[in-house]
Residue, then its C-alpha position, 0 to 999 in steps of 0.5 A: m326540570k324540578g329541583g334544579a336537576l337539569n339545566i338548559t340554555t336559550t341557544s340549546t332550547l332554540m335549536r331544539y325548537e327548530k328540529v321539533f317544528g321541522t319534524f311536525v311540518k315534515y309529518g303533516f301537522e299543519d293543523l297545529l302549526a297553522h294556529p298562532p303563535l306557531n304559524k308565525l314561526v313556521p309561516q310556510a308549514n303547508r308547502f313541504v310534503p315529504s315521503r317516508a319509506g316510499r310512502k307519502v306522509s299523507e297516507f299514514t294515519r294520524y296515530e302512525r304519524i305521531r309515532l314517526v315524529c317521536e322516532e325522529l325526534g329521539t330520546t325524550f320524545i321516545k321515552f315520553a311516548q313509551i310512558a304515555s303508552n301506559r296510560p290507557d285511561l287517557l289515550p285511545d287503544e289505536l294510539i297506544t298500539e302505535l306507541a308500543k312499536l317504538q324502539d329505544q335503540v340508537p347508534p353507540v357513543a364514541l368510546e372517547e366520550i364514554y371514557a371522558t365520562l368515567e374520567q369525570e365521575f370517578s375520583r381517580p383514573w378509572q384504569e386503576m379500577v378497571e383492568y379490562f373494558d370491552p370497546q363493543p357495547l352490550a346495548s346502546a339505548s337513548m339514555a345510556q350505553v352498557h359495556r362489559a368490563r373486568l375489575v382489578g381482582g378479576r370480578e366480571v361486571v358491566l358498566k352502564v354509562q349515561r350518554p354525554g349531554i343527554r340531560e341537557v337534551v331532556a331539559a330542553d325537550i321538557t320545556i318545549l313539551n310544556q310550552l306545547v301543552g300550554i298551546i294545545e290547551s289554549y287552542f285545541p280544547a277538544l284535546l283536553v280529554y287526553q290530559p296532556s298536562e297530566l302526561v308531561k308531569m308524569f313523564e317529567q317525574s319518571i325520566t328524572e328518576e330514570l336519569s338518576f343511576r343512584r336511584e336504580a342502584a337503590n332498586l337493585l338493592h331492594f330486590q336483593q332483600m326481597f329474594r335473598d332467600h330465593s335459591k332459584v333467583l339471581i339479583p346482580a350485585v351492585y358495586r356502590e363504590l364504582s357507581t355514581d349518578k351517571v355510571l352504574c357498576m354491577e355484576y355481569v350475568s352470563g345467561y340466556k334470554i328467557t325466550d331463547l328455548d333452543q339454547l336453554s333446551q340443552f340444560n333440560i329447561t323447558g318453556e312450560e317450566l319457565a312460564l310457570r316459574g319465571i312469571g310466578l316470580y313476577f306475581e310474587q313481586v307484585f302481590e307479596h312485596g308490592f314492588f315490581h320490575a316495571d319493564p319485563h320484556p324478554g331482554n331484561i329476564f335472563v336464565l343461567e345454566d343452573g336454572r336460576i332466573a335473573f332480572l336485569d335493568y332496574g331503572m323502571v320499577g313500580t310500587v303497589s300499596d296494600r290498598d291498591k293490591l287488594l283492589f286490583a286482586q278484586l278486579l282480577l278475581a271478578i274477571y276470573d269469576q265472570d262477576v259483573q257486579g264485583l268488577k263494576k265495584a272494583i272499577l268504581k272504586f278507582s273512578t271519581g264520581l260517576s253519575k247513576d246514569k253512567e254507572r248503569e251504562l258501565e254495568y251493561d258494558i261490563i256485561y258485554v265484555l265478560r259475555q265474550y268470554a262466557s262460552i270460552a274455556l278458561e285456557d282459551i281466554d286471551g289475557m291480553e284481550v281482557m286487559q285491553g277490554l279493561n283499558a277501553l272501559f277506563f278510557d271511555y268512562k274517564i276512569k283515572l287509575p293510579a300511575n303505578l297501577l297502570l304500569l302494572l297493567k302494562a307489565l302484566v300484558i308484557m308478561e303474558g306475551v312472554g308467557l305465550q312465547l314460552d308456552p302457547n298454552y299459558d293462561i295468565i288469568a288462570n295462573i294469576g288466580p292463586y296469587v290473588q286468592r292467597l293475597l285475599s286469604k291474608r287480607y281476611s285472616p284472623l291474625r290480620l283482622r285481629r291486628e286491624l281490630m287492635r289498631s281501631a281499638e287504639d285509635t278509639t282509645n286515643l280519641l276518648r283520651e284527647l276528647p276532654e282536652d279538646l272539649r275544654e279547649i272549645l269551651r275556653k274559646v267560647k268564653e273568650g269570644k274567640l271561637h269562629i265558625e265558618f259557614e258555607h251556604k249552598g242552594l240559597q242563591p236563588t232566594a237571595d236573588k229574590l230577596s235583592d229584587s224585592i228590596k229594589l222594588l220596595s226602594y222604588t216604591l218608596l221613592v215614587v211615594a216620597v216624590i208624590i208627597a213632596s210634589s203635593l206639598i209643593v202644589v198646596a203651598k203654591i211655591p213659585p214659580l206658578v203656571n196658571g196658579f199651579a206650582l211648576w215644580g209640583i207639576v214636574g215632581f208629578g211627572i217624575a213620579a209617574l215615570l218612576a211608577l211606569r218603570t216599576i210596573f214595567s220591571l214587574r211584568k218583565k219579571k213576571 
């Protein structure tokens, strides 16, 4: 992996190859394994046809088989598929639907291995700092395992411990993924539309960050700063002295999942209230702070007995620049107002040079998408369907969105699902409107416009201040003969080709004339040898001139 973060051995990579190829064979990817060089490694791929859950593999769709392959290959491939499912601009809806079904739950690691990791990461025996360690894990995922513990002094914490050997597995899998991408791009050009290299590159960056618990601790501290003045929000404290790159120690949160309405009702907390307040906090992360929790499923949002809301697991976060926040707000506002031209402009700002014909097609497709909601009451519009409609447009027109914006779209779809579990009448489109309007109001507020005007005036002043010096530098180079101008011509190639042909024709013509003149002089001078009184070399020269003349005429006819 980049930067030397992970190391692998040839043996571990070869062993992993065996597992990957065996799984591909099992799920019927003979079309991949039948091509060189993989057909030499697995020569009998088409002879093994197994079953899964009582069904023959051939009965599953291709997209289902891709999901099953990822499930069986474990950690890296599950994570890769989950991250790839955030790219609706690259992958079809059917595949994204299947990848979204992947669950990141695996059997727990033996306690001896967890203890060994703690011993290795801390500079002293971990028992000196931890007086109680719960052997039963709170969660066991493919990347890490979470245990409840109590520090010396009585503070209740959770310890998130990275799985032993996971970095080596991930490194071997990324090597294999990169090599598979090379094979796919060489032998399956039709699959280039999915940009496999882009997906692997994005995955490598994401999983490298997720493997660093120090980065997660930094994310947690950033959220604490964001919500330091919120009395209804709890961001768990992080204990830096007990946190390393493979162990994260943070405050234990005692509460209930946000969707556990039966338990929360005893504290007079309703689903309608949680939908408005909890998802409102999420919109605040996006549109006010530009830094958001990128995995907001119900298991990562807890509600305390006093009504405070706590977000957990900060391994995956996203950032949104002011420019992208504005573009995203304009896009959502256009959907909210059923504005075809506004939605088209917002989408085109993310595209890379659609032709006029394609822009016209896009406009008609937007009309078709919005027409489906024109006669539906606002509260009846399914926000998830709207997002899926946008995703389909991004994919069909190869409109590539920034990765963090796609992460945001995915998170909003998850949040709408949470909102509907809390309140069946919850409408993300209607509730996101005020935040969008507030963002746009701030964008065009007199104070902000004045700041931008002052910034523009400062840039103009700097330009005028530096202009005389730049002009002097140019004139100095002109005087010294050191001014170089690079010239790139466009559209001159046909003219250059015609000029080249004309020069060749002129050269042949001059050659024919020269041979005729020389031959004539030889004949007149009767330079021996003579044949019937004529100079032989003169006759040969006339023959050569005739052949050259015929070739020139034939060339002219061919070029019309």
